[in-house]
N, C-alpha and C positions, 0 to 999 in steps of 0.2 A: 323396700320395692323390691318386687320379684321380676327378674327377666322373662318376657313372654316368649323367648325361644328356648333357652336352656334351663329356664325355672331354677336359677341360681340365685342366692340371697346375699346380700351384703358387699356384692362385687359391682356394685351400679355407680359410675360417675357422671358428673354433668358433662354436656357436650353441645353447649350453647343453646340458641333459640331460634324460631322462625316465625313468620307471619302468615297465618292462614289465609290464602286467597279467598276462600269462600265468603269469610264474615270479617276478616281484618284482626283477628284474635292473636295476640303474642303466645306462642306456645313453648315451652321447654322441651329440650331433646336430652336424652340421656344414652351412655354407651356402656355396653355390658363387659367388663374386664375378662370375663372367662370366655365368652364366645366372639368378642370383639362387634357384636352387632349393635346398630343403634336403633332407638325407639323414641317415641314422644310421649308426654303425658296424656295426650289424648287417645293413645292406643288401648287404654282400659274404660274409656268412656263408651257410652251407648250410641252416640253419633258419630264413632270412629270411621273416617272415610266416606261419610255422607256428606254430599255437597250442599244440598238443600235443606240445612238443620232448621231454617225457620218453620219448615212444615211439621215437625216431628210432634210438637204440642197439639196441633190441630188434629193431625191423623190419629193420634192416640186417643183422644176425646171422641172424635167422630166414629172410628171404629167401635169404640164402646158405647155409642149412642145411638144405634140402629141403622147406620149408614153402611151400606157395602162396599166392598172394594173398589169395584168396577164404578159405581156412581161417584165415590170418592176422588178417583182420578179423573172423572169428568168435571167435577165441580173445581178441583184444583188446577186442571191442565196439564196434568203429567200424564206418564202412561202408566198401565196398571202395574208394571214390574217395580215401579217407586213405591208403591203402596204395599205389593207384596213383599219386598225386601225388609220394610219397616214392621209389617206384622210379625215376620219370622223373628226379627231382632227384639221386638218389643216382647213377644211371647216368651223367649228364652231369658230375657231380663226379668220379667214377672215370675218366672217359675224359680229362679234363683232367689228373688225377694221373698216369695213364699217360703221357701225352705229356711231362710234366715228368720223369718217372722215365727215359724214353728219352733224353731230352736232358742230364740231369745224370749219367748212371751212366757206369761206365767201358765201353770198347767191348767188344762181344761178339764171340768168335772161334769160337764153337761153339754151333749151334742146331738145332733141329728144327722142322719144320712140316709141317702136313697139314690135310685138310679133315674137319670134323665135320658131319655131314647129320642134319637135322631137319626139320620141316614147319610150314607155318602153317595152323590150321583143319582140314586134311585131309592125308593121306598123297599126295593127288593134287597138292599144292602144296609141293613139297620145297624145302629151303633150305639153302645151304653156308655154313659158318663156317670160314674159313680161320684157324687159330690158330698163331702162331709162340711157341716155349719155348726159353729157355735152356738148353742141355744141362747134365745134372747137377743143376744148382740148381733147375730145374724154374719157375723164373720166367716168367710171362707176359709177352710183349713187345709183340705187336700182335695186333689183332683186326679182321677184314674179313668182312662178311656180305652175302650177296646170294640172289637168286631162280635156281633152275635148275628145266629142264623134268622131268617125270617120266619114269621108266625101268623096265624090267622089264614085268611083267604089269598094270600101271597105266597104261601110256602110252596106249592106247585109251580108257580110261574117263575119264582125265583131259582129253584132247582134246575128248571127247563133251561133258563136263559144264561145262568151264571154258575151253575154246579152246585156241589155242596159248599157251605160257608162255616168257618170255624167258629166256635162258641168260645170266647176269651172271658166270659163273666167270672169263672173262678180267678183267673190270673188279675183281673181288674180289681176285684175284691181285696184280694191278698195284697196288691201294691197299694190300695187306700189305706188299710190297716197298717202297713209297714211304715208309711208316712206319717200316721197319726201316733205311732209310739213315741215320736220325739216331743210330743207336745200335751198328751193326755197324762193324768194323774192315775195313781195306783187304784182307785176306786171312783165311781163315778155314774152317771145314768146316761143310756144312750135310747134315743127314741127312733123307732123305724114304722113303716107299715108293716103288714101281716105277711110278708113275703116268707116263704118257707126255707129261703136260701140263706137269710141273714143270721139267725140263731147259730148255726155251726161255726161260723165266722166269729162271731162275737165271743162265744165260749172259749175259742182258740187264741184271739189275739188280746181279748179284754175280759180274762176270766173272773175278776172281783167286780165287774160292773154289773149294773142292773139293767135288765132289758126291758123296755116298755114298747109293745107293738100295738099300733092304733089301726082300726079298720080303715080302709080307703073308701073315699066319699067321690060323688060325682062332681066334676068341675064346674065352676060357674061361668057365665059368658065372659066376664072381664078377666084379666089376668093370664091370658095365653092358655087356659084350661088348667093352669096349675093350683090357683087358688080355689078353694073348695067353697061350695055353697052351704048355707044353713048352719049359722050358730059359731060356736067358738071352735078353732082347729087347734089341736094339740101340737100339730106339726107346723104351725104358721110360719115359724121361723125359716124352715126349710122350703115350704112351697112358696113363700114370698120371695125368697132368694132366686128359686127357680123361674118364677114368673119375670123377675128382672133378667135373668140370664136371656130368656127367650125375647125379651123386649129389647135388650141392650144389643145383643149380637144378631146380626140379620139372617145369618144361616140357621139359626135355631128357631125362628119365628113359625109360627103355624101358617098354614097355606100360603107359602112363599115360593118364588121361583129361583131363589137365590141358595143353591145347595152347596155342599161341601164337596170338594173333588179329591183332597187328599186328608186322611184320617190324622197324619202329622200335623198338617196346619190347623186342624179343628182343636186339636190338643192345645197347640200354643195359642189360639184364640181364646180358649176357655181360661186358660192361665191368666192372659192378658186382661181379660174382663174381670176375672176374680181378684187381681190385685187392684185394679180400678174401683171395683166395689168396696174393697177394704179400704182404699184411700179415701172414698167419699164417706165412708162411715166414720173415719178418724177425724176428716177435716170439716164433717157437718156441712155448712153452707158456704164453704170457702170455695172461689171459682177456679183456682188454680191447682190442677191435680198432676204434679210433674212427675214422670217416669224416669228414675235413675238407678244406677246400681248401688246396692247396699253392702257395703264390705262386710 
């Protein structure tokens, strides 16, 4: 066990127990002989210092099932801060679990990646979210989020109201490939659309991999515009996952008034849903998808 304060190892001793008032659970306490501080076994849990622990499972599942934070607070009869705190904590836990998943799983030899676009506060402030998915299994492997400038008819309005906006696309794609290096094999196949920005990054980070570029197609009515109409889609694993992201996270849905206010919280929400998505694919039809720290 590691001390959460001085990070020393091997100097931890028992220091009694206590009864947790919120649920009556008996918890053990420990004392660090190096810094003399005490802590409990719950210090490392996802529900540390949360009083209404019985809400965690319902909040986690609801936020990943198309329910907004404000609506969920109304349903449960709690303040919005209760839901917001859990979103941040669940997102950080899911991000850690996804890193462990990449580190411990078998090497991936087929993957798809693309960028999903949304916005913060207004469509004049677009955001790009690069997501890599394993082909066939549809497991989410890595996520990176960043700001991009407005385009199309909104360019002049965005510059007039909010000034110039940085383009973090290169930074986002670099971060995505850096995360993928821990779980991909030396050779493989990567599928993308025909964006001209992708080949340089693939050659730089996956030099021995084969790149297959697929022409983009018009989206069908169903699937939040992510699923493509007309026949077989070679990027189905990616587009189907994107459609599930937009349907599962309220802030990503098409034609919604539920918008992102902070890009940091959007990143955590994406990690949370990605882990929910992977848990569901692992558990298939099981009903309980429990979120907990993976050591």
